[in-house]
Structures are given as C-alpha cells and as structure tokens.
C-alpha atoms as a printed R data frame, in Angstrom:
   type eleno elety resid chain resno       x       y       z
1  ATOM     1    CA   UNK     A     1 210.268 235.239 -19.578
2  ATOM     2    CA   UNK     A     2 212.645 237.754 -21.068
3  ATOM     3    CA   UNK     A     3 212.598 239.275 -24.556
4  ATOM     4    CA   UNK     A     4 215.312 241.455 -26.085
5  ATOM     5    CA   UNK     A     5 214.367 243.702 -29.010
6  ATOM     6    CA   UNK     A     6 216.633 245.772 -31.256
7  ATOM     7    CA   UNK     A     7 215.219 249.273 -31.583
8  ATOM     8    CA   UNK     A     8 216.301 252.000 -34.011
9  ATOM     9    CA   UNK     A     9 215.722 255.702 -33.477
10 ATOM    10    CA   UNK     A    10 216.422 256.050 -29.753
11 ATOM    11    CA   UNK     A    11 218.984 258.773 -29.081
12 ATOM    12    CA   UNK     A    12 218.406 260.388 -25.679
13 ATOM    13    CA   UNK     A    13 216.999 259.959 -22.183
14 ATOM    14    CA   UNK     A    14 213.577 261.150 -23.407
15 ATOM    15    CA   UNK     A    15 213.544 258.279 -25.909
16 ATOM    16    CA   UNK     A    16 214.521 255.858 -23.159
17 ATOM    17    CA   UNK     A    17 211.749 257.101 -20.870
18 ATOM    18    CA   UNK     A    18 209.135 256.989 -23.642
19 ATOM    19    CA   UNK     A    19 209.944 253.379 -24.506
20 ATOM    20    CA   UNK     A    20 209.995 252.324 -20.841
21 ATOM    21    CA   UNK     A    21 206.607 253.968 -20.271
22 ATOM    22    CA   UNK     A    22 204.967 252.475 -23.384
23 ATOM    23    CA   UNK     A    23 206.219 248.929 -22.807
24 ATOM    24    CA   UNK     A    24 205.841 249.082 -19.026
25 ATOM    25    CA   UNK     A    25 202.165 249.981 -19.413
26 ATOM    26    CA   UNK     A    26 201.396 246.615 -21.007
27 ATOM    27    CA   UNK     A    27 199.684 244.117 -18.702
28 ATOM    28    CA   UNK     A    28 202.083 241.367 -17.661
29 ATOM    29    CA   UNK     A    29 205.287 243.385 -18.073
30 ATOM    30    CA   UNK     A    30 207.392 243.228 -14.902
31 ATOM    31    CA   UNK     A    31 210.508 245.212 -15.875
32 ATOM    32    CA   UNK     A    32 211.865 247.188 -18.830
33 ATOM    33    CA   UNK     A    33 215.529 248.031 -19.414
34 ATOM    34    CA   UNK     A    34 216.671 250.253 -22.293
35 ATOM    35    CA   UNK     A    35 220.226 250.472 -23.643
36 ATOM    36    CA   UNK     A    36 220.704 253.533 -25.835
37 ATOM    37    CA   UNK     A    37 224.278 252.498 -26.713
38 ATOM    38    CA   UNK     A    38 223.238 248.953 -27.592
39 ATOM    39    CA   UNK     A    39 219.956 250.025 -29.195
40 ATOM    40    CA   UNK     A    40 218.138 247.307 -27.259
41 ATOM    41    CA   UNK     A    41 215.102 246.997 -25.047
42 ATOM    42    CA   UNK     A    42 215.042 244.100 -22.592
43 ATOM    43    CA   UNK     A    43 211.631 243.186 -21.194
44 ATOM    44    CA   UNK     A    44 210.873 240.816 -18.317
45 ATOM    45    CA   UNK     A    45 207.292 239.626 -18.688
46 ATOM    46    CA   UNK     A    46 204.791 236.884 -18.112
47 ATOM    47    CA   UNK     A    47 203.898 234.263 -20.699
48 ATOM    48    CA   UNK     A    48 200.742 236.165 -21.652
49 ATOM    49    CA   UNK     A    49 202.778 238.923 -23.305
50 ATOM    50    CA   UNK     A    50 203.869 238.235 -26.876
51 ATOM    51    CA   UNK     A    51 206.760 239.677 -28.841
52 ATOM    52    CA   UNK     A    52 204.344 241.159 -31.385
53 ATOM    53    CA   UNK     A    53 202.593 243.086 -28.611
54 ATOM    54    CA   UNK     A    54 205.919 244.458 -27.358
55 ATOM    55    CA   UNK     A    55 206.946 245.494 -30.881
56 ATOM    56    CA   UNK     A    56 203.608 247.207 -31.491
57 ATOM    57    CA   UNK     A    57 203.911 249.252 -28.280
58 ATOM    58    CA   UNK     A    58 207.334 250.522 -29.378
59 ATOM    59    CA   UNK     A    59 206.382 251.133 -33.003
60 ATOM    60    CA   UNK     A    60 203.213 252.982 -31.959
61 ATOM    61    CA   UNK     A    61 205.365 255.694 -30.352
62 ATOM    62    CA   UNK     A    62 207.558 256.127 -33.420
63 ATOM    63    CA   UNK     A    63 210.543 253.801 -33.089
64 ATOM    64    CA   UNK     A    64 211.502 250.941 -35.396
65 ATOM    65    CA   UNK     A    65 211.953 247.417 -34.076
66 ATOM    66    CA   UNK     A    66 214.417 245.556 -36.291
C-alpha cells in the first residue's frame, strides 16, 4: 500500500530527515519519501499500518498533517 500525506512546517533537510526517521520507525513501513517542495510525505507500507498512525508519528515531532 502507499499513502501520501500533506505536511506543513517542513523547510529543510533536517525536517526531511526527522520525518523519514519518525515514520520509518513504525512497524510495517517499507519506504518513506519526503518532498519539501511539494510538502508531501509518501509512505510505502503494509496493510497493518493505518493513516492515523502515520499522521500521529509526524504530528508527534511537531509538524502538521493537513
């Protein structure tokens, strides 16, 4: 499965790395791609990972999922 989330507040490579680390640490996540220009996070994951769980991981580190 693949989920694309719109994320506000990312502005630099540190932001990109923080989001990749937080989302990538979730069980069942296979790949994370962050687009600073597009303000999106694309996550390849198994069916056991829900969108709410992905959002929570991003929001817990200080970014807004819209």
